[in-house]
C-alpha positions as protocol buffer text, in pm:
chain_id: "A"
residue {
  index: 1
  type: MET
  ca { x: 8639 y: 7698 z: 10632 }
}
residue {
  index: 2
  type: PRO
  ca { x: 8702 y: 7837 z: 10290 }
}
residue {
  index: 3
  type: THR
  ca { x: 8658 y: 7584 z: 9996 }
}
residue {
  index: 4
  type: GLY
  ca { x: 8909 y: 7557 z: 9726 }
}
residue {
  index: 5
  type: ALA
  ca { x: 9253 y: 7422 z: 9676 }
}
residue {
  index: 6
  type: LEU
  ca { x: 9487 y: 7547 z: 9988 }
}
residue {
  index: 7
  type: LEU
  ca { x: 9834 y: 7539 z: 9972 }
}
residue {
  index: 8
  type: PRO
  ca { x: 9981 y: 7362 z: 10243 }
}
residue {
  index: 9
  type: LEU
  ca { x: 10108 y: 7580 z: 10528 }
}
residue {
  index: 10
  type: CYS
  ca { x: 10457 y: 7480 z: 10478 }
}
residue {
  index: 11
  type: ALA
  ca { x: 10448 y: 7600 z: 10128 }
}
residue {
  index: 12
  type: VAL
  ca { x: 10342 y: 7954 z: 10216 }
}
residue {
  index: 13
  type: ALA
  ca { x: 10512 y: 7980 z: 10552 }
}
residue {
  index: 14
  type: CYS
  ca { x: 10225 y: 8175 z: 10704 }
}
residue {
  index: 15
  type: LEU
  ca { x: 10342 y: 8498 z: 10554 }
}
residue {
  index: 16
  type: LEU
  ca { x: 10077 y: 8687 z: 10767 }
}
residue {
  index: 17
  type: LEU
  ca { x: 10311 y: 8628 z: 11065 }
}
residue {
  index: 18
  type: THR
  ca { x: 10589 y: 8820 z: 10905 }
}
residue {
  index: 19
  type: ALA
  ca { x: 10397 y: 9133 z: 10861 }
}
residue {
  index: 20
  type: ARG
  ca { x: 10559 y: 9455 z: 10982 }
}
residue {
  index: 21
  type: PHE
  ca { x: 10488 y: 9837 z: 10889 }
}
residue {
  index: 22
  type: ALA
  ca { x: 10630 y: 9956 z: 10550 }
}
residue {
  index: 23
  type: THR
  ca { x: 10506 y: 10291 z: 10464 }
}
residue {
  index: 24
  type: THR
  ca { x: 10201 y: 10520 z: 10461 }
}
residue {
  index: 25
  type: VAL
  ca { x: 10044 y: 10652 z: 10146 }
}
residue {
  index: 26
  type: ALA
  ca { x: 9850 y: 10973 z: 10137 }
}
residue {
  index: 27
  type: LYS
  ca { x: 9832 y: 11033 z: 9761 }
}
residue {
  index: 28
  type: LEU
  ca { x: 9830 y: 10764 z: 9465 }
}
residue {
  index: 29
  type: ALA
  ca { x: 10154 y: 10929 z: 9343 }
}
residue {
  index: 30
  type: GLN
  ca { x: 10316 y: 10763 z: 9636 }
}
residue {
  index: 31
  type: LEU
  ca { x: 10214 y: 10426 z: 9608 }
}
residue {
  index: 32
  type: PRO
  ca { x: 10521 y: 10186 z: 9574 }
}
residue {
  index: 33
  type: ALA
  ca { x: 10623 y: 10078 z: 9203 }
}
residue {
  index: 34
  type: ASP
  ca { x: 10380 y: 9814 z: 9070 }
}
residue {
  index: 35
  type: GLY
  ca { x: 10647 y: 9570 z: 8995 }
}
residue {
  index: 36
  type: GLY
  ca { x: 10442 y: 9244 z: 9029 }
}
residue {
  index: 37
  type: VAL
  ca { x: 10459 y: 9234 z: 9416 }
}
residue {
  index: 38
  type: PRO
  ca { x: 10100 y: 9097 z: 9530 }
}
residue {
  index: 39
  type: GLU
  ca { x: 9899 y: 9327 z: 9753 }
}
residue {
  index: 40
  type: VAL
  ca { x: 9598 y: 9221 z: 9960 }
}
residue {
  index: 41
  type: ALA
  ca { x: 9368 y: 9504 z: 10082 }
}
residue {
  index: 42
  type: PHE
  ca { x: 9156 y: 9517 z: 10390 }
}
residue {
  index: 43
  type: VAL
  ca { x: 8848 y: 9729 z: 10361 }
}
residue {
  index: 44
  type: GLY
  ca { x: 8535 y: 9774 z: 10589 }
}
residue {
  index: 45
  type: ARG
  ca { x: 8314 y: 9990 z: 10790 }
}
residue {
  index: 46
  type: SER
  ca { x: 8444 y: 10195 z: 11081 }
}
residue {
  index: 47
  type: ASN
  ca { x: 8371 y: 9993 z: 11395 }
}
residue {
  index: 48
  type: ALA
  ca { x: 8342 y: 9650 z: 11211 }
}
residue {
  index: 49
  type: GLY
  ca { x: 8660 y: 9518 z: 11360 }
}
residue {
  index: 50
  type: LYS
  ca { x: 8906 y: 9561 z: 11065 }
}
residue {
  index: 51
  type: SER
  ca { x: 9206 y: 9658 z: 11269 }
}
residue {
  index: 52
  type: SER
  ca { x: 9156 y: 9390 z: 11534 }
}
residue {
  index: 53
  type: ALA
  ca { x: 9107 y: 9130 z: 11244 }
}
residue {
  index: 54
  type: ILE
  ca { x: 9452 y: 9226 z: 11087 }
}
residue {
  index: 55
  type: ASN
  ca { x: 9615 y: 9227 z: 11414 }
}
residue {
  index: 56
  type: ALA
  ca { x: 9478 y: 8898 z: 11510 }
}
residue {
  index: 57
  type: LEU
  ca { x: 9555 y: 8747 z: 11144 }
}
residue {
  index: 58
  type: CYS
  ca { x: 9931 y: 8854 z: 11179 }
}
residue {
  index: 59
  type: GLN
  ca { x: 9950 y: 8804 z: 11545 }
}
residue {
  index: 60
  type: ARG
  ca { x: 10059 y: 9152 z: 11642 }
}
residue {
  index: 61
  type: ARG
  ca { x: 9906 y: 9356 z: 11914 }
}
residue {
  index: 62
  type: ARG
  ca { x: 9926 y: 9696 z: 11710 }
}
residue {
  index: 63
  type: LEU
  ca { x: 10040 y: 9648 z: 11371 }
}
residue {
  index: 64
  type: ALA
  ca { x: 9704 y: 9822 z: 11257 }
}
residue {
  index: 65
  type: PHE
  ca { x: 9520 y: 10051 z: 11480 }
}
residue {
  index: 66
  type: ALA
  ca { x: 9199 y: 10243 z: 11472 }
}
residue {
  index: 67
  type: SER
  ca { x: 9185 y: 10635 z: 11510 }
}
residue {
  index: 68
  type: LYS
  ca { x: 9015 y: 10762 z: 11837 }
}
residue {
  index: 69
  type: THR
  ca { x: 8807 y: 10983 z: 11572 }
}
residue {
  index: 70
  type: PRO
  ca { x: 8670 y: 10718 z: 11303 }
}
residue {
  index: 71
  type: GLY
  ca { x: 8716 y: 10863 z: 10960 }
}
residue {
  index: 72
  type: ARG
  ca { x: 9008 y: 11086 z: 11037 }
}
residue {
  index: 73
  type: THR
  ca { x: 9290 y: 10875 z: 10901 }
}
residue {
  index: 74
  type: GLN
  ca { x: 9250 y: 10883 z: 10532 }
}
residue {
  index: 75
  type: ALA
  ca { x: 9585 y: 10716 z: 10416 }
}
residue {
  index: 76
  type: LEU
  ca { x: 9648 y: 10374 z: 10303 }
}
residue {
  index: 77
  type: ASN
  ca { x: 9917 y: 10200 z: 10556 }
}
residue {
  index: 78
  type: TYR
  ca { x: 10127 y: 9928 z: 10406 }
}
residue {
  index: 79
  type: PHE
  ca { x: 10255 y: 9616 z: 10604 }
}
residue {
  index: 80
  type: ALA
  ca { x: 10552 y: 9435 z: 10410 }
}
residue {
  index: 81
  type: VAL
  ca { x: 10546 y: 9058 z: 10447 }
}
residue {
  index: 82
  type: GLY
  ca { x: 10826 y: 8792 z: 10379 }
}
residue {
  index: 83
  type: PRO
  ca { x: 11175 y: 8759 z: 10514 }
}
residue {
  index: 84
  type: GLU
  ca { x: 11291 y: 9104 z: 10689 }
}
residue {
  index: 85
  type: LYS
  ca { x: 11622 y: 9103 z: 10523 }
}
residue {
  index: 86
  type: LEU
  ca { x: 11477 y: 9070 z: 10165 }
}
residue {
  index: 87
  type: PRO
  ca { x: 11274 y: 9312 z: 9942 }
}
residue {
  index: 88
  type: PRO
  ca { x: 10902 y: 9230 z: 10061 }
}
residue {
  index: 89
  type: GLN
  ca { x: 10729 y: 8942 z: 9917 }
}
residue {
  index: 90
  type: ALA
  ca { x: 10401 y: 9111 z: 9918 }
}
residue {
  index: 91
  type: TYR
  ca { x: 10188 y: 9390 z: 10095 }
}
residue {
  index: 92
  type: LEU
  ca { x: 9907 y: 9411 z: 10336 }
}
residue {
  index: 93
  type: VAL
  ca { x: 9708 y: 9723 z: 10264 }
}
residue {
  index: 94
  type: ASP
  ca { x: 9497 y: 9872 z: 10546 }
}
residue {
  index: 95
  type: THR
  ca { x: 9249 y: 10113 z: 10413 }
}
residue {
  index: 96
  type: PRO
  ca { x: 9061 y: 10376 z: 10573 }
}
residue {
  index: 97
  type: GLY
  ca { x: 8712 y: 10266 z: 10771 }
}
residue {
  index: 98
  type: TYR
  ca { x: 8427 y: 10404 z: 10579 }
}
residue {
  index: 99
  type: GLY
  ca { x: 8075 y: 10468 z: 10667 }
}
residue {
  index: 100
  type: PHE
  ca { x: 8120 y: 10722 z: 10970 }
}
residue {
  index: 101
  type: ALA
  ca { x: 7807 y: 10927 z: 11007 }
}
residue {
  index: 102
  type: THR
  ca { x: 8001 y: 11243 z: 11125 }
}
residue {
  index: 103
  type: ALA
  ca { x: 8289 y: 11237 z: 10873 }
}
residue {
  index: 104
  type: PRO
  ca { x: 8264 y: 11584 z: 10662 }
}
residue {
  index: 105
  type: LEU
  ca { x: 8228 y: 11577 z: 10303 }
}
residue {
  index: 106
  type: GLU
  ca { x: 8585 y: 11644 z: 10216 }
}
residue {
  index: 107
  type: ILE
  ca { x: 8684 y: 11325 z: 10421 }
}
residue {
  index: 108
  type: LYS
  ca { x: 8453 y: 11119 z: 10231 }
}
residue {
  index: 109
  type: ARG
  ca { x: 8575 y: 11269 z: 9894 }
}
residue {
  index: 110
  type: ALA
  ca { x: 8929 y: 11196 z: 10020 }
}
residue {
  index: 111
  type: TRP
  ca { x: 8825 y: 10810 z: 10061 }
}
residue {
  index: 112
  type: ASP
  ca { x: 8684 y: 10806 z: 9723 }
}
residue {
  index: 113
  type: GLY
  ca { x: 8997 y: 10996 z: 9565 }
}
residue {
  index: 114
  type: LEU
  ca { x: 9249 y: 10751 z: 9724 }
}
residue {
  index: 115
  type: ALA
  ca { x: 9118 y: 10410 z: 9849 }
}
residue {
  index: 116
  type: GLY
  ca { x: 8826 y: 10403 z: 9606 }
}
residue {
  index: 117
  type: ARG
  ca { x: 9086 y: 10481 z: 9314 }
}
residue {
  index: 118
  type: TYR
  ca { x: 9335 y: 10219 z: 9464 }
}
residue {
  index: 119
  type: LEU
  ca { x: 9064 y: 9935 z: 9441 }
}
residue {
  index: 120
  type: THR
  ca { x: 8970 y: 10053 z: 9099 }
}
residue {
  index: 121
  type: GLN
  ca { x: 9318 y: 10087 z: 8939 }
}
residue {
  index: 122
  type: ARG
  ca { x: 9586 y: 9894 z: 9150 }
}
residue {
  index: 123
  type: ASN
  ca { x: 9724 y: 9628 z: 8901 }
}
residue {
  index: 124
  type: ALA
  ca { x: 9901 y: 9446 z: 9202 }
}
residue {
  index: 125
  type: LEU
  ca { x: 9573 y: 9396 z: 9389 }
}
residue {
  index: 126
  type: ALA
  ca { x: 9570 y: 9034 z: 9446 }
}
residue {
  index: 127
  type: GLY
  ca { x: 9272 y: 9006 z: 9666 }
}
residue {
  index: 128
  type: VAL
  ca { x: 9034 y: 9197 z: 9896 }
}
residue {
  index: 129
  type: VAL
  ca { x: 8938 y: 9127 z: 10257 }
}
residue {
  index: 130
  type: LEU
  ca { x: 8591 y: 9278 z: 10318 }
}
residue {
  index: 131
  type: VAL
  ca { x: 8566 y: 9314 z: 10691 }
}
residue {
  index: 132
  type: LEU
  ca { x: 8185 y: 9296 z: 10805 }
}
residue {
  index: 133
  type: ASP
  ca { x: 8010 y: 9295 z: 11154 }
}
residue {
  index: 134
  type: ILE
  ca { x: 7827 y: 8963 z: 11130 }
}
residue {
  index: 135
  type: ARG
  ca { x: 7547 y: 9143 z: 11344 }
}
residue {
  index: 136
  type: ARG
  ca { x: 7487 y: 9403 z: 11086 }
}
residue {
  index: 137
  type: GLY
  ca { x: 7545 y: 9201 z: 10759 }
}
residue {
  index: 138
  type: LEU
  ca { x: 7616 y: 9377 z: 10418 }
}
residue {
  index: 139
  type: THR
  ca { x: 7522 y: 9740 z: 10446 }
}
residue {
  index: 140
  type: ASP
  ca { x: 7448 y: 9980 z: 10164 }
}
residue {
  index: 141
  type: LEU
  ca { x: 7779 y: 10141 z: 10233 }
}
residue {
  index: 142
  type: ASP
  ca { x: 7950 y: 9786 z: 10178 }
}
residue {
  index: 143
  type: ARG
  ca { x: 7775 y: 9744 z: 9859 }
}
residue {
  index: 144
  type: THR
  ca { x: 7886 y: 10095 z: 9735 }
}
residue {
  index: 145
  type: LEU
  ca { x: 8255 y: 9984 z: 9838 }
}
residue {
  index: 146
  type: LEU
  ca { x: 8225 y: 9661 z: 9650 }
}
residue {
  index: 147
  type: GLY
  ca { x: 8138 y: 9881 z: 9347 }
}
residue {
  index: 148
  type: TRP
  ca { x: 8493 y: 10013 z: 9353 }
}
residue {
  index: 149
  type: VAL
  ca { x: 8650 y: 9678 z: 9327 }
}
residue {
  index: 150
  type: ARG
  ca { x: 8800 y: 9590 z: 9017 }
}
residue {
  index: 151
  type: ALA
  ca { x: 8640 y: 9275 z: 8816 }
}
residue {
  index: 152
  type: LYS
  ca { x: 8808 y: 8932 z: 8869 }
}
residue {
  index: 153
  type: VAL
  ca { x: 8973 y: 9029 z: 9192 }
}
residue {
  index: 154
  type: PRO
  ca { x: 8872 y: 8782 z: 9447 }
}
residue {
  index: 155
  type: ILE
  ca { x: 8700 y: 8883 z: 9773 }
}
residue {
  index: 156
  type: LEU
  ca { x: 8694 y: 8710 z: 10125 }
}
residue {
  index: 157
  type: ALA
  ca { x: 8416 y: 8863 z: 10335 }
}
residue {
  index: 158
  type: LEU
  ca { x: 8522 y: 8824 z: 10699 }
}
residue {
  index: 159
  type: LEU
  ca { x: 8227 y: 8822 z: 10938 }
}
residue {
  index: 160
  type: THR
  ca { x: 8374 y: 8950 z: 11221 }
}
residue {
  index: 161
  type: LYS
  ca { x: 8238 y: 8949 z: 11597 }
}
residue {
  index: 162
  type: CYS
  ca { x: 8097 y: 8590 z: 11561 }
}
residue {
  index: 163
  type: ASP
  ca { x: 8145 y: 8511 z: 11909 }
}
residue {
  index: 164
  type: LYS
  ca { x: 7864 y: 8760 z: 12001 }
}
residue {
  index: 165
  type: LEU
  ca { x: 7602 y: 8521 z: 11830 }
}
residue {
  index: 166
  type: ASN
  ca { x: 7523 y: 8152 z: 11918 }
}
residue {
  index: 167
  type: GLN
  ca { x: 7571 y: 7879 z: 11658 }
}
residue {
  index: 168
  type: GLY
  ca { x: 7231 y: 7879 z: 11515 }
}
residue {
  index: 169
  type: GLN
  ca { x: 7235 y: 8309 z: 11483 }
}
residue {
  index: 170
  type: ARG
  ca { x: 7567 y: 8268 z: 11322 }
}
residue {
  index: 171
  type: ALA
  ca { x: 7474 y: 8015 z: 11052 }
}
residue {
  index: 172
  type: ALA
  ca { x: 7170 y: 8252 z: 10961 }
}
residue {
  index: 173
  type: ALA
  ca { x: 7373 y: 8543 z: 10958 }
}
residue {
  index: 174
  type: MET
  ca { x: 7629 y: 8380 z: 10717 }
}
residue {
  index: 175
  type: ARG
  ca { x: 7333 y: 8253 z: 10500 }
}
residue {
  index: 176
  type: SER
  ca { x: 7171 y: 8623 z: 10493 }
}
residue {
  index: 177
  type: THR
  ca { x: 7511 y: 8786 z: 10401 }
}
residue {
  index: 178
  type: GLU
  ca { x: 7582 y: 8541 z: 10129 }
}
residue {
  index: 179
  type: ALA
  ca { x: 7268 y: 8580 z: 9981 }
}
residue {
  index: 180
  type: ALA
  ca { x: 7292 y: 8960 z: 9989 }
}
residue {
  index: 181
  type: LEU
  ca { x: 7656 y: 8916 z: 9821 }
}
residue {
  index: 182
  type: VAL
  ca { x: 7510 y: 8687 z: 9535 }
}
residue {
  index: 183
  type: GLU
  ca { x: 7234 y: 8935 z: 9460 }
}
residue {
  index: 184
  type: LEU
  ca { x: 7483 y: 9192 z: 9386 }
}
residue {
  index: 185
  type: GLY
  ca { x: 7589 y: 9001 z: 9079 }
}
residue {
  index: 186
  type: LEU
  ca { x: 7959 y: 9092 z: 9120 }
}
residue {
  index: 187
  type: PRO
  ca { x: 8196 y: 8939 z: 8860 }
}
residue {
  index: 188
  type: ASN
  ca { x: 8439 y: 8871 z: 9152 }
}
residue {
  index: 189
  type: PRO
  ca { x: 8509 y: 8530 z: 9315 }
}
residue {
  index: 190
  type: LEU
  ca { x: 8353 y: 8536 z: 9677 }
}
residue {
  index: 191
  type: THR
  ca { x: 8420 y: 8355 z: 9992 }
}
residue {
  index: 192
  type: LEU
  ca { x: 8275 y: 8398 z: 10327 }
}
residue {
  index: 193
  type: LEU
  ca { x: 8448 y: 8298 z: 10676 }
}
residue {
  index: 194
  type: SER
  ca { x: 8298 y: 8363 z: 11000 }
}
residue {
  index: 195
  type: PHE
  ca { x: 8556 y: 8530 z: 11240 }
}
residue {
  index: 196
  type: SER
  ca { x: 8643 y: 8650 z: 11579 }
}
residue {
  index: 197
  type: ALA
  ca { x: 8952 y: 8804 z: 11688 }
}
residue {
  index: 198
  type: THR
  ca { x: 8859 y: 8772 z: 12064 }
}
residue {
  index: 199
  type: ALA
  ca { x: 8762 y: 8409 z: 12038 }
}
residue {
  index: 200
  type: LEU
  ca { x: 9034 y: 8298 z: 11804 }
}
residue {
  index: 201
  type: ILE
  ca { x: 8771 y: 8167 z: 11552 }
}
residue {
  index: 202
  type: GLY
  ca { x: 8859 y: 8150 z: 11186 }
}
residue {
  index: 203
  type: LEU
  ca { x: 9217 y: 8236 z: 11228 }
}
residue {
  index: 204
  type: GLU
  ca { x: 9396 y: 7975 z: 11063 }
}
residue {
  index: 205
  type: GLU
  ca { x: 9145 y: 7933 z: 10791 }
}
residue {
  index: 206
  type: GLY
  ca { x: 9175 y: 8293 z: 10717 }
}
residue {
  index: 207
  type: ARG
  ca { x: 9563 y: 8301 z: 10702 }
}
residue {
  index: 208
  type: GLU
  ca { x: 9570 y: 8002 z: 10494 }
}
residue {
  index: 209
  type: PHE
  ca { x: 9324 y: 8160 z: 10233 }
}
residue {
  index: 210
  type: ILE
  ca { x: 9497 y: 8501 z: 10229 }
}
residue {
  index: 211
  type: ASP
  ca { x: 9844 y: 8342 z: 10200 }
}
residue {
  index: 212
  type: GLN
  ca { x: 9742 y: 8205 z: 9877 }
}
residue {
  index: 213
  type: TRP
  ca { x: 9700 y: 8554 z: 9730 }
}
residue {
  index: 214
  type: LEU
  ca { x: 10048 y: 8650 z: 9861 }
}
residue {
  index: 215
  type: VAL
  ca { x: 10232 y: 8385 z: 9693 }
}
residue {
  index: 216
  type: PRO
  ca { x: 10366 y: 8548 z: 9352 }
}
residue {
  index: 217
  type: GLN
  ca { x: 10272 y: 8331 z: 9071 }
}
residue {
  index: 218
  type: ALA
  ca { x: 10532 y: 8161 z: 8822 }
}
residue {
  index: 219
  type: ASP
  ca { x: 10483 y: 8449 z: 8588 }
}
residue {
  index: 220
  type: GLY
  ca { x: 10579 y: 8703 z: 8865 }
}
residue {
  index: 221
  type: GLY
  ca { x: 10222 y: 8866 z: 8864 }
}
residue {
  index: 222
  type: ALA
  ca { x: 9959 y: 8860 z: 9114 }
}
residue {
  index: 223
  type: GLN
  ca { x: 9682 y: 8648 z: 8985 }
}
residue {
  index: 224
  type: PRO
  ca { x: 9353 y: 8620 z: 9145 }
}
residue {
  index: 225
  type: SER
  ca { x: 9172 y: 8288 z: 9223 }
}
residue {
  index: 226
  type: GLU
  ca { x: 8973 y: 8141 z: 8937 }
}
residue {
  index: 227
  type: ALA
  ca { x: 8681 y: 8026 z: 9171 }
}
residue {
  index: 228
  type: ALA
  ca { x: 8374 y: 8187 z: 9012 }
}
residue {
  index: 229
  type: GLU
  ca { x: 8099 y: 8082 z: 9271 }
}
residue {
  index: 230
  type: PRO
  ca { x: 8068 y: 8223 z: 9625 }
}
residue {
  index: 231
  type: THR
  ca { x: 8121 y: 7944 z: 9865 }
}
residue {
  index: 232
  type: ALA
  ca { x: 7839 y: 7797 z: 10110 }
}
residue {
  index: 233
  type: PRO
  ca { x: 7895 y: 7948 z: 10453 }
}
residue {
  index: 234
  type: GLN
  ca { x: 8051 y: 7690 z: 10686 }
}
residue {
  index: 235
  type: GLU
  ca { x: 8133 y: 7689 z: 11040 }
}
residue {
  index: 236
  type: PRO
  ca { x: 8504 y: 7648 z: 11131 }
}
residue {
  index: 237
  type: ALA
  ca { x: 8640 y: 7391 z: 11361 }
}
residue {
  index: 238
  type: GLN
  ca { x: 8647 y: 7549 z: 11711 }
}
């Protein structure tokens, strides 16, 4: 599981399990007011399993869903977390999948103009969950994506579909992905976690880790973790 000090589950009340749809943002001007409410963005290649990961983490069947035509949905989908009768305590933000070979140039430009700028400019961004297919590792498109993320914003690399590999293959893939991330020399705190939405691997560890980002700090701002080094990949208990 991710290393570092984790808040007790009772302290964060598993905020991910309260997630519900809030709004869809098609232009930067439509973003909710940046009033210190933390936001966690989910990013990843098309077909990496991002929607399945969000649904599994939030224990919802269709909170997030992939378009039948990958790359066609270019909006940011906001999901509020916290008690329903109160203002949102935080947001999860589902960004469009990227890396689709058939996407026309204007769609790729739309991703740069919306999701890319969101990752670069959004002050409320408390963390980024990078969804990777463990069998493919870090691709050039993922490297390009990581270049958008503002320095110091922590990143959780969620290596999905780990149930497709045996334990030895899984460990090797984790080490390879960690090495590729370290090689980038990013100024962001990095953590890796093997994950499977279907086999329910890494769910609790992922929820605990992400929930930390969703808890507002004492000063009312969304402060990223100070862990400076990537964690060594470890297998969660199964």
